VEXRO-283851 format. One line per field, with one value per atom (N, C-alpha, C): x, y, z; residue in three letters; residue number from 1. Coordinates in steps of 0.2 Angstrom, whole numbers, plus 5000, padded with zeros to 4 digits. Example, Ala and Ser with C-alpha at 12.3 -4.5 7.8 and 13.67 -1.06 7.14 Angstrom:
2
px <- 5066 / 5062 / 5066 / 5064 / 5068 / 5064
py <- 4972 / 4978 / 4984 / 4989 / 4995 / 5000
pz <- 5039 / 5039 / 5039 / 5035 / 5036 / 5039
rest <- ALA / ALA / ALA / SER / SER / SER
nr <- 1 / 1 / 1 / 2 / 2 / 2
//
This chain:
97
px <- 4736 / 4736 / 4730 / 4725 / 4719 / 4722 / 4726 / 4728 / 4733 / 4737 / 4742 / 4738 / 4733 / 4728 / 4725 / 4722 / 4719 / 4724 / 4730 / 4735 / 4736 / 4737 / 4739 / 4733 / 4727 / 4721 / 4721 / 4722 / 4722 / 4727 / 4733 / 4738 / 4736 / 4733 / 4731 / 4725 / 4721 / 4715 / 4719 / 4723 / 4727 / 4730 / 4734 / 4737 / 4732 / 4727 / 4721 / 4719 / 4717 / 4715 / 4720 / 4726 / 4732 / 4732 / 4732 / 4732 / 4726 / 4720 / 4714 / 4715 / 4718 / 4719 / 4724 / 4729 / 4734 / 4732 / 4727 / 4725 / 4720 / 4717 / 4712 / 4716 / 4722 / 4726 / 4733 / 4733 / 4740 / 4745 / 4751 / 4756 / 4759 / 4759 / 4762 / 4769 / 4773 / 4780 / 4783 / 4779 / 4781 / 4781 / 4776 / 4775 / 4781 / 4783 / 4788 / 4795 / 4796 / 4802 / 4803 / 4797 / 4797 / 4798 / 4795 / 4797 / 4804 / 4807 / 4814 / 4818 / 4817 / 4821 / 4820 / 4814 / 4813 / 4817 / 4817 / 4821 / 4829 / 4831 / 4838 / 4840 / 4836 / 4837 / 4838 / 4833 / 4833 / 4839 / 4842 / 4848 / 4854 / 4854 / 4859 / 4860 / 4854 / 4854 / 4857 / 4856 / 4858 / 4866 / 4869 / 4876 / 4877 / 4883 / 4886 / 4887 / 4884 / 4885 / 4892 / 4896 / 4903 / 4902 / 4905 / 4905 / 4909 / 4908 / 4911 / 4918 / 4919 / 4926 / 4928 / 4935 / 4938 / 4937 / 4938 / 4938 / 4931 / 4929 / 4923 / 4924 / 4919 / 4920 / 4912 / 4912 / 4906 / 4904 / 4898 / 4897 / 4897 / 4899 / 4900 / 4892 / 4891 / 4885 / 4885 / 4879 / 4878 / 4873 / 4875 / 4870 / 4865 / 4859 / 4854 / 4854 / 4850 / 4850 / 4848 / 4843 / 4840 / 4845 / 4849 / 4854 / 4860 / 4862 / 4867 / 4865 / 4858 / 4856 / 4856 / 4854 / 4854 / 4861 / 4865 / 4872 / 4875 / 4874 / 4876 / 4873 / 4867 / 4863 / 4866 / 4867 / 4870 / 4877 / 4881 / 4888 / 4888 / 4883 / 4882 / 4880 / 4875 / 4873 / 4878 / 4882 / 4888 / 4893 / 4894 / 4899 / 4897 / 4890 / 4887 / 4888 / 4886 / 4886 / 4893 / 4898 / 4905 / 4907 / 4906 / 4908 / 4905 / 4898 / 4895 / 4898 / 4899 / 4902 / 4909 / 4913 / 4919 / 4919 / 4914 / 4913 / 4911 / 4906 / 4904 / 4909 / 4913 / 4919 / 4924 / 4925 / 4930 / 4928 / 4921 / 4918 / 4918 / 4916 / 4916 / 4923 / 4928 / 4935 / 4938 / 4935 / 4937 / 4934 / 4928 / 4925 / 4928 / 4930 / 4932 / 4939 / 4943 / 4950 / 4951
py <- 4940 / 4933 / 4929 / 4933 / 4930 / 4928 / 4932 / 4931 / 4925 / 4925 / 4919 / 4913 / 4912 / 4906 / 4905 / 4910 / 4909 / 4906 / 4909 / 4907 / 4899 / 4898 / 4891 / 4886 / 4888 / 4884 / 4883 / 4889 / 4888 / 4883 / 4883 / 4878 / 4871 / 4870 / 4864 / 4861 / 4866 / 4864 / 4862 / 4866 / 4865 / 4858 / 4857 / 4850 / 4844 / 4846 / 4840 / 4839 / 4844 / 4843 / 4840 / 4842 / 4838 / 4831 / 4830 / 4823 / 4819 / 4822 / 4818 / 4817 / 4821 / 4821 / 4815 / 4815 / 4810 / 4803 / 4803 / 4796 / 4793 / 4798 / 4796 / 4793 / 4796 / 4794 / 4792 / 4785 / 4783 / 4783 / 4784 / 4784 / 4777 / 4774 / 4767 / 4768 / 4764 / 4765 / 4761 / 4756 / 4753 / 4757 / 4761 / 4766 / 4771 / 4774 / 4778 / 4775 / 4769 / 4766 / 4765 / 4763 / 4762 / 4768 / 4774 / 4780 / 4782 / 4781 / 4783 / 4779 / 4772 / 4768 / 4770 / 4772 / 4775 / 4781 / 4786 / 4792 / 4790 / 4786 / 4784 / 4781 / 4777 / 4774 / 4779 / 4784 / 4789 / 4793 / 4795 / 4798 / 4794 / 4788 / 4784 / 4783 / 4784 / 4783 / 4790 / 4795 / 4801 / 4802 / 4805 / 4806 / 4814 / 4815 / 4822 / 4825 / 4831 / 4834 / 4838 / 4836 / 4840 / 4846 / 4851 / 4857 / 4855 / 4858 / 4857 / 4860 / 4865 / 4868 / 4868 / 4868 / 4867 / 4873 / 4879 / 4885 / 4889 / 4893 / 4896 / 4903 / 4908 / 4915 / 4917 / 4921 / 4924 / 4930 / 4932 / 4938 / 4943 / 4949 / 4955 / 4956 / 4957 / 4959 / 4966 / 4969 / 4977 / 4978 / 4982 / 4983 / 4989 / 4988 / 4994 / 4998 / 5004 / 5008 / 5005 / 5001 / 4998 / 4993 / 4990 / 4985 / 4989 / 4995 / 4999 / 5002 / 5004 / 5007 / 5002 / 4996 / 4991 / 4989 / 4989 / 4987 / 4993 / 4999 / 5005 / 5005 / 5003 / 5003 / 4998 / 4992 / 4986 / 4988 / 4991 / 4992 / 4998 / 5002 / 5007 / 5004 / 5000 / 4996 / 4992 / 4989 / 4985 / 4989 / 4995 / 4999 / 5002 / 5004 / 5006 / 5001 / 4995 / 4989 / 4988 / 4988 / 4987 / 4992 / 4998 / 5004 / 5003 / 5002 / 5001 / 4995 / 4990 / 4984 / 4986 / 4990 / 4992 / 4996 / 5001 / 5006 / 5002 / 4998 / 4994 / 4989 / 4986 / 4982 / 4986 / 4992 / 4996 / 4999 / 5000 / 5003 / 4997 / 4991 / 4985 / 4983 / 4984 / 4983 / 4988 / 4994 / 4999 / 4998 / 4996 / 4995 / 4989 / 4984 / 4978 / 4979 / 4983 / 4984 / 4989
pz <- 5300 / 5302 / 5298 / 5297 / 5293 / 5286 / 5283 / 5277 / 5276 / 5281 / 5282 / 5282 / 5286 / 5287 / 5280 / 5277 / 5271 / 5265 / 5265 / 5260 / 5262 / 5268 / 5270 / 5268 / 5269 / 5267 / 5260 / 5256 / 5249 / 5246 / 5249 / 5247 / 5249 / 5255 / 5256 / 5251 / 5249 / 5245 / 5238 / 5236 / 5229 / 5229 / 5235 / 5236 / 5236 / 5239 / 5239 / 5232 / 5228 / 5222 / 5217 / 5218 / 5214 / 5216 / 5222 / 5224 / 5222 / 5222 / 5219 / 5212 / 5208 / 5201 / 5199 / 5203 / 5202 / 5204 / 5209 / 5210 / 5205 / 5201 / 5196 / 5190 / 5189 / 5183 / 5185 / 5188 / 5190 / 5184 / 5186 / 5181 / 5180 / 5174 / 5173 / 5173 / 5177 / 5177 / 5170 / 5168 / 5162 / 5156 / 5155 / 5150 / 5150 / 5156 / 5157 / 5154 / 5157 / 5155 / 5147 / 5144 / 5137 / 5133 / 5136 / 5132 / 5133 / 5139 / 5140 / 5136 / 5135 / 5130 / 5123 / 5121 / 5114 / 5113 / 5118 / 5117 / 5117 / 5121 / 5121 / 5114 / 5111 / 5105 / 5099 / 5100 / 5095 / 5095 / 5101 / 5102 / 5100 / 5101 / 5099 / 5091 / 5088 / 5080 / 5077 / 5080 / 5077 / 5078 / 5073 / 5072 / 5073 / 5074 / 5075 / 5068 / 5067 / 5060 / 5061 / 5056 / 5056 / 5051 / 5052 / 5048 / 5042 / 5036 / 5030 / 5030 / 5033 / 5034 / 5041 / 5041 / 5048 / 5052 / 5049 / 5053 / 5052 / 5056 / 5055 / 5058 / 5057 / 5059 / 5061 / 5066 / 5067 / 5064 / 5062 / 5059 / 5065 / 5063 / 5068 / 5070 / 5076 / 5079 / 5080 / 5076 / 5077 / 5082 / 5087 / 5092 / 5090 / 5091 / 5090 / 5096 / 5095 / 5101 / 5107 / 5107 / 5113 / 5116 / 5112 / 5115 / 5118 / 5114 / 5117 / 5124 / 5124 / 5130 / 5136 / 5134 / 5139 / 5142 / 5137 / 5139 / 5143 / 5142 / 5146 / 5152 / 5153 / 5159 / 5164 / 5161 / 5164 / 5167 / 5163 / 5165 / 5171 / 5170 / 5176 / 5182 / 5182 / 5188 / 5191 / 5187 / 5189 / 5193 / 5190 / 5193 / 5199 / 5200 / 5206 / 5212 / 5210 / 5215 / 5217 / 5212 / 5214 / 5219 / 5217 / 5222 / 5228 / 5229 / 5235 / 5239 / 5236 / 5240 / 5242 / 5239 / 5241 / 5247 / 5247 / 5252 / 5258 / 5258 / 5264 / 5266 / 5262 / 5264 / 5268 / 5265 / 5269 / 5276 / 5276 / 5282 / 5287 / 5285 / 5289 / 5292 / 5287 / 5289 / 5294 / 5293 / 5298 / 5305 / 5305 / 5312 / 5315 / 5312 / 5315 / 5317 / 5315 / 5317 / 5322
rest <- MET / MET / MET / LYS / LYS / LYS / ARG / ARG / ARG / PHE / PHE / PHE / LEU / LEU / LEU / LEU / LEU / LEU / ASP / ASP / ASP / GLY / GLY / GLY / LEU / LEU / LEU / LEU / LEU / LEU / VAL / VAL / VAL / LEU / LEU / LEU / VAL / VAL / VAL / LEU / LEU / LEU / VAL / VAL / VAL / GLY / GLY / GLY / ILE / ILE / ILE / GLY / GLY / GLY / SER / SER / SER / ALA / ALA / ALA / VAL / VAL / VAL / MET / MET / MET / LYS / LYS / LYS / GLU / GLU / GLU / LYS / LYS / LYS / PRO / PRO / PRO / VAL / VAL / VAL / ASP / ASP / ASP / ASP / ASP / ASP / HIS / HIS / HIS / VAL / VAL / VAL / ILE / ILE / ILE / ASP / ASP / ASP / VAL / VAL / VAL / LYS / LYS / LYS / ILE / ILE / ILE / GLU / GLU / GLU / GLU / GLU / GLU / PHE / PHE / PHE / GLU / GLU / GLU / ASN / ASN / ASN / GLU / GLU / GLU / VAL / VAL / VAL / ALA / ALA / ALA / LYS / LYS / LYS / GLN / GLN / GLN / SER / SER / SER / THR / THR / THR / ILE / ILE / ILE / LYS / LYS / LYS / PRO / PRO / PRO / LYS / LYS / LYS / SER / SER / SER / GLU / GLU / GLU / GLY / GLY / GLY / PHE / PHE / PHE / ARG / ARG / ARG / LEU / LEU / LEU / ASN / ASN / ASN / GLN / GLN / GLN / ILE / ILE / ILE / LYS / LYS / LYS / GLN / GLN / GLN / ASN / ASN / ASN / LYS / LYS / LYS / ALA / ALA / ALA / GLY / GLY / GLY / GLU / GLU / GLU / LEU / LEU / LEU / ALA / ALA / ALA / LYS / LYS / LYS / GLY / GLY / GLY / THR / THR / THR / SER / SER / SER / GLU / GLU / GLU / THR / THR / THR / ILE / ILE / ILE / VAL / VAL / VAL / ALA / ALA / ALA / ILE / ILE / ILE / VAL / VAL / VAL / ASP / ASP / ASP / THR / THR / THR / THR / THR / THR / VAL / VAL / VAL / GLU / GLU / GLU / ILE / ILE / ILE / ILE / ILE / ILE / ALA / ALA / ALA / SER / SER / SER / LEU / LEU / LEU / PHE / PHE / PHE / ALA / ALA / ALA / GLY / GLY / GLY / VAL / VAL / VAL / THR / THR / THR / GLU / GLU / GLU
nr <- 1 / 1 / 1 / 2 / 2 / 2 / 3 / 3 / 3 / 4 / 4 / 4 / 5 / 5 / 5 / 6 / 6 / 6 / 7 / 7 / 7 / 8 / 8 / 8 / 9 / 9 / 9 / 10 / 10 / 10 / 11 / 11 / 11 / 12 / 12 / 12 / 13 / 13 / 13 / 14 / 14 / 14 / 15 / 15 / 15 / 16 / 16 / 16 / 17 / 17 / 17 / 18 / 18 / 18 / 19 / 19 / 19 / 20 / 20 / 20 / 21 / 21 / 21 / 22 / 22 / 22 / 23 / 23 / 23 / 24 / 24 / 24 / 25 / 25 / 25 / 26 / 26 / 26 / 27 / 27 / 27 / 28 / 28 / 28 / 29 / 29 / 29 / 30 / 30 / 30 / 31 / 31 / 31 / 32 / 32 / 32 / 33 / 33 / 33 / 34 / 34 / 34 / 35 / 35 / 35 / 36 / 36 / 36 / 37 / 37 / 37 / 38 / 38 / 38 / 39 / 39 / 39 / 40 / 40 / 40 / 41 / 41 / 41 / 42 / 42 / 42 / 43 / 43 / 43 / 44 / 44 / 44 / 45 / 45 / 45 / 46 / 46 / 46 / 47 / 47 / 47 / 48 / 48 / 48 / 49 / 49 / 49 / 50 / 50 / 50 / 51 / 51 / 51 / 52 / 52 / 52 / 53 / 53 / 53 / 54 / 54 / 54 / 55 / 55 / 55 / 56 / 56 / 56 / 57 / 57 / 57 / 58 / 58 / 58 / 59 / 59 / 59 / 60 / 60 / 60 / 61 / 61 / 61 / 62 / 62 / 62 / 63 / 63 / 63 / 64 / 64 / 64 / 65 / 65 / 65 / 66 / 66 / 66 / 67 / 67 / 67 / 68 / 68 / 68 / 69 / 69 / 69 / 70 / 70 / 70 / 71 / 71 / 71 / 72 / 72 / 72 / 73 / 73 / 73 / 74 / 74 / 74 / 75 / 75 / 75 / 76 / 76 / 76 / 77 / 77 / 77 / 78 / 78 / 78 / 79 / 79 / 79 / 80 / 80 / 80 / 81 / 81 / 81 / 82 / 82 / 82 / 83 / 83 / 83 / 84 / 84 / 84 / 85 / 85 / 85 / 86 / 86 / 86 / 87 / 87 / 87 / 88 / 88 / 88 / 89 / 89 / 89 / 90 / 90 / 90 / 91 / 91 / 91 / 92 / 92 / 92 / 93 / 93 / 93 / 94 / 94 / 94 / 95 / 95 / 95 / 96 / 96 / 96 / 97 / 97 / 97
//
């Protein structure tokens, strides 16, 4: 319980410090609006770059040993989770019927 109260007190202190800092440096809405407008103008000026050729192809990705290990581990975990879910679902269905 003491730890919970100390955590709550710490959060309140941090919020208080943050509020004090924000009061010292108020945000000017006009400056934000100007920056947004500048950004929108920059985006409007830019054009889409079209590729020189119509078709494209991706280079073949060669997996290194770490990538292969990660892929294999991921597939194994997915299979285990899938099997576990099927078992739990069948048990739940058996209990409810």
